[in-house]
C-alpha positions in Angstrom: -17.6 -12.2 -31.7 -17.5 -16.0 -31.3 -15.9 -16.9 -28.3 -16.0 -20.6 -26.4 -17.6 -21.0 -23.0 -13.9 -21.2 -21.5 -13.0 -17.8 -23.4 -16.4 -16.0 -22.4 -15.8 -17.3 -18.6 -12.3 -16.0 -18.6 -13.3 -12.5 -20.0 -16.2 -12.2 -17.4 -13.9 -13.2 -14.6 -11.5 -10.5 -15.6 -14.5 -8.0 -15.6 -15.7 -9.0 -12.1 -12.0 -8.6 -10.7 -11.6 -5.4 -12.1 -14.9 -4.2 -10.8 -14.2 -5.6 -7.4 -10.8 -4.2 -7.3 -12.1 -0.7 -8.2 -14.3 -1.2 -5.2 -11.6 -2.1 -2.9 -9.3 0.9 -4.0 -12.2 3.2 -3.7 -13.2 2.1 -0.3 -9.9 2.4 1.2 -9.4 5.9 -0.3 -12.7 6.6 1.2 -11.7 5.3 4.8 -8.9 7.8 4.8 -10.5 10.8 3.3 -13.4 10.5 5.7 -11.1 10.1 8.6 -9.2 13.2 7.6 -12.3 15.3 6.9 -13.8 14.0 10.3 -11.0 15.3 12.5 -10.2 19.2 11.7 -6.5 18.8 12.9 -5.7 15.7 11.1 -2.6 15.7 8.5 -3.6 14.8 5.1 0.1 15.0 4.1 1.0 12.2 6.7 -1.6 9.9 5.0 -1.0 10.5 1.4 1.7 7.7 1.4 -0.5 5.2 3.1 -3.5 6.2 0.8 -1.1 5.7 -2.1 0.3 2.2 -0.9 -2.9 0.6 -0.6 -5.6 1.7 -3.2 -2.8 1.8 -6.0 -2.1 -1.5 -6.7 -5.7 -2.3 -6.9 -6.5 0.6 -9.3 -3.7 0.0 -11.7 -4.5 -3.6 -11.9 -8.1 -2.8 -12.7 -7.1 -0.4 -15.4 -4.8 -2.7 -16.8 -7.6 -5.6 -16.6 -10.1 -3.1 -18.3 -7.7 -2.3 -21.2 -7.2 -6.0 -22.1 -10.9 -6.5 -21.8 -11.6 -3.5 -24.0 -9.0 -4.5 -26.7 -10.5 -8.1 -26.5 -14.2 -6.8 -27.2 -13.0 -4.9 -30.3 -11.6 -8.1 -31.8 -13.5 -10.4 -33.6 -13.1 -14.4 -33.6 -11.8 -16.6 -30.8 -9.8 -15.5 -27.8 -6.3 -15.0 -28.7 -3.1 -16.2 -27.1 -2.2 -12.7 -26.7 -5.1 -11.9 -24.7 -4.8 -14.9 -22.4 -1.1 -14.0 -21.8 -2.0 -10.6 -20.9 -4.7 -11.3 -18.4 -2.1 -14.0 -16.8 0.4 -11.3 -16.5 -1.7 -8.4 -15.3 -3.4 -11.1 -12.8 -0.1 -12.5 -11.6 1.7 -9.4 -10.9 -1.1 -7.7 -9.4 -2.1 -10.4 -6.9 1.0 -10.1 -4.6 1.2 -6.5 -4.8 -2.5 -5.9 -3.9 -2.3 -8.5 -1.2 0.9 -6.8 0.6 -0.3 -3.2 -0.2 -3.9 -3.7 0.6 -3.4 -5.7 3.7 -0.9 -3.2 5.4 -2.8 0.0 4.3 -6.2 -1.9 5.6 -4.3 -2.9 9.0 -3.4 0.8 9.6 -6.9 2.1 8.8 -8.3 -0.4 11.2 -5.6 0.7 13.9 -6.8 4.3 13.5 -9.5 3.4 16.1 -12.6 4.3 14.4 -15.9 4.2 16.6 -18.7 2.2 15.6 -21.0 4.4 13.7 -18.4 6.7 12.5 -18.5 7.9 8.8 -14.9 6.2 8.2 -16.1 3.0 10.1 -18.7 2.1 7.1 -16.2 1.9 4.2 -13.7 0.2 6.4 -16.2 -2.8 7.0 -17.0 -2.8 3.2 -13.3 -2.8 2.4 -12.6 -5.7 4.8 -15.1 -7.7 2.5 -14.1 -6.2 -0.8 -10.4 -6.8 0.0 -11.1 -10.6 0.3 -13.2 -10.7 -2.8 -11.0 -9.0 -5.2 -8.0 -11.0 -4.0 -10.3 -14.2 -4.3 -11.4 -13.2 -7.8 -8.3 -12.3 -8.9 -6.8 -15.3 -8.1 -9.5 -17.3 -9.8 -8.9 -15.3 -12.8 -5.1 -15.9 -12.7 -5.8 -19.8 -12.5 -8.7 -19.8 -15.1 -6.1 -17.8 -17.4 -3.3 -20.4 -16.8 -5.7 -23.3 -17.4 -7.0 -21.9 -20.6 -5.2 -23.2 -23.9 -6.1 -21.0 -27.1 -4.2 -22.9 -29.2 -6.4 -26.0 -28.9 -9.5 -23.7 -29.3 -8.3 -22.4 -32.6 -7.5 -26.0 -33.9 -11.0 -27.5 -32.9 -12.8 -24.5 -34.5 -11.0 -25.0 -37.9 
């Protein structure tokens, strides 16, 4: 697989974005599950919509990026225009949905009032950082994909 430096960086950014999105989605789900388990009379059915609104955009975007990366690793040669466009679409559509859904779900989790040292407080603290990291890296991936010109690379390599 012969890929230029810019193409390799784009794929690495997409991998990092998918990993951070998976961590953020998992942390947010863990916050709500630990809160439900920690309170014997809590209502899991009431938290299911909130658990879907927050982590689902992260996990769907991560799965879509992973499928683009997996398909790219099977293709020989330089980075194709199709791969760059797919990364642009997945990052561009996923970013605003992750920001809105992750923010509101994380805000509700913070408003549940966990005391310091509770089982749900640790993943909530990790989520605060993983949320920001996932949003920042996905934004950087989107900008890198928008700036990447696959046509120029194929002309130079001929």
